[in-house]
C-alpha positions in Angstrom: -44.0 -31.7 0.1 -45.0 -28.5 -1.6 -44.5 -26.5 1.6 -41.1 -28.0 2.1 -40.2 -27.2 -1.5 -41.4 -23.6 -1.0 -39.2 -23.2 2.1 -36.3 -24.9 0.3 -36.6 -22.5 -2.6 -36.8 -19.5 -0.3 -33.7 -20.8 1.6 -31.8 -21.4 -1.7 -32.7 -17.8 -2.9 -31.6 -16.3 0.5 -28.3 -18.2 0.3 -27.8 -17.1 -3.3 -28.4 -13.5 -2.2 -25.9 -13.8 0.6 -23.4 -15.3 -1.8 -23.9 -12.3 -4.1 -23.3 -9.9 -1.1 -20.2 -11.8 -0.2 -18.9 -11.5 -3.8 -19.5 -7.7 -3.7 -17.8 -7.3 -0.3 -14.8 -9.4 -1.5 -14.4 -7.2 -4.6 -14.5 -4.1 -2.4 -11.8 -5.6 -0.1 -9.7 -6.5 -3.1 -9.9 -2.9 -4.3 -8.8 -1.7 -0.8 -5.9 -4.2 -0.9 -4.8 -2.9 -4.3 -4.9 0.7 -2.9 -2.8 -0.4 0.1 -0.2 -2.0 -2.2 -0.1 1.1 -4.3 0.5 3.4 -1.3 3.2 1.1 0.1 5.0 1.2 -3.2 4.8 5.0 -3.2 6.2 5.1 0.3 9.0 2.7 -0.6 9.9 4.9 -3.5 10.1 7.9 -1.2 12.3 5.9 1.2 14.6 5.0 -1.7 14.8 8.8 -2.6 15.7 9.5 1.1 18.4 6.8 1.0 19.9 8.3 -2.2 19.8 11.8 -0.7 21.5 10.6 2.5 24.3 8.9 0.5 24.8 12.0 -1.5 25.0 14.1 1.6 27.5 11.7 3.2 29.7 11.8 0.1 29.4 15.6 0.1 31.2 15.7 3.5 34.3 14.2 1.8 34.2 16.7 -1.1 36.1 20.0 -1.3 34.9 23.4 -2.4 35.3 23.7 -6.1 34.8 20.0 -6.8 33.0 19.4 -10.1 29.7 17.5 -9.7 26.9 16.3 -11.9 23.5 17.9 -11.0 20.5 15.8 -12.0 17.8 17.8 -13.8 15.4 14.9 -14.5 14.8 12.3 -17.2 18.3 10.9 -16.8 19.9 14.3 -17.7 22.6 16.2 -15.8 24.4 19.5 -15.9 28.0 19.9 -14.7 28.3 22.1 -11.6 30.8 23.2 -9.1 30.5 22.9 -5.3 30.6 26.4 -3.7 29.1 25.7 -0.3 29.6 22.3 1.2 28.4 23.2 4.7 24.7 23.6 4.1 21.8 22.2 2.1 18.5 23.6 1.1 15.7 21.2 2.2 12.0 21.2 1.5 10.1 21.2 4.8 6.7 21.1 3.3 4.1 23.4 1.8 6.6 24.6 -0.8 8.8 26.0 2.0 12.5 25.3 1.9 15.1 26.1 4.5 18.9 26.2 4.6 20.2 23.5 7.0 23.6 22.1 7.8 24.5 18.7 6.2 24.1 17.1 9.6 20.7 18.7 10.3 19.5 17.7 6.8 20.6 14.1 7.4 18.7 14.1 10.7 15.6 15.4 9.0 15.8 12.8 6.3 16.3 10.0 8.9 13.2 11.3 10.8 11.2 11.2 7.6 12.5 7.7 6.8 11.3 6.5 10.3 7.9 8.1 9.7 7.6 6.4 6.4 8.6 3.1 8.0 5.8 3.6 10.5 3.4 4.2 7.7 4.5 1.0 5.9 3.9 -0.9 9.2 0.4 0.7 9.5 -0.5 -0.3 5.9 0.8 -3.8 6.5 -1.5 -4.1 9.5 -4.4 -2.9 7.3 -3.4 -5.3 4.5 -3.4 -8.1 7.1 -6.9 -7.2 8.3 -8.1 -7.1 4.7 -6.6 -10.5 4.0 -8.2 -11.9 7.1 -11.6 -10.5 6.0 -11.1 -12.0 2.5 -10.3 -15.4 4.0 -13.5 -15.2 6.2 -15.6 -14.3 3.1 -14.0 -17.1 1.1 -14.7 -19.6 3.9 -18.3 -18.4 4.2 -18.9 -18.5 0.4 -17.6 -22.1 0.3 -19.8 -23.0 3.1 -22.8 -21.5 1.3 -22.0 -23.3 -1.9 -21.8 -26.6 -0.1 -25.2 -25.9 1.5 -26.7 -25.0 -1.8 -25.3 -28.1 -3.4 -26.8 -30.2 -0.6 -30.2 -28.5 -0.9 -30.2 -28.9 -4.7 -29.4 -32.6 -4.3 -32.3 -32.9 -1.8 -34.6 -31.1 -4.1 -33.7 -33.4 -7.0 -34.4 -36.5 -4.8 -37.8 -35.2 -3.9 -38.8 -34.8 -7.6 
């Protein structure tokens, strides 16, 4: 019986160690999932900005030169301005470089950016799904180990 108890204790210890590894892995996956959610939120915020810019450009087409407009300067503050050029827009193309483009070209650029962001969201959704699958697998395995530990403890108590 002593040999059996020694093996049982070793088995219990190994399962407890595996359970501990599973908990560490699960925490790491949860952190990854939180990061994915944070990135998706940032992307969605960018898409909202693009939508707002596209709406502004569409309404710009209907405006006439000299029309008074409110120009946002941040923190919910605006200055009053006047439209002088309604044919072109200055758009940031990256690396702190801006170019003058027609309203139509700018809308096309914004739509392309929006599609790219949508693809990024889909990519992150796939990653989130993979993380979720892994977490479910870890949860299932941890429950299995806990059942095994409970059974082994019950057997050990019966042998005493």
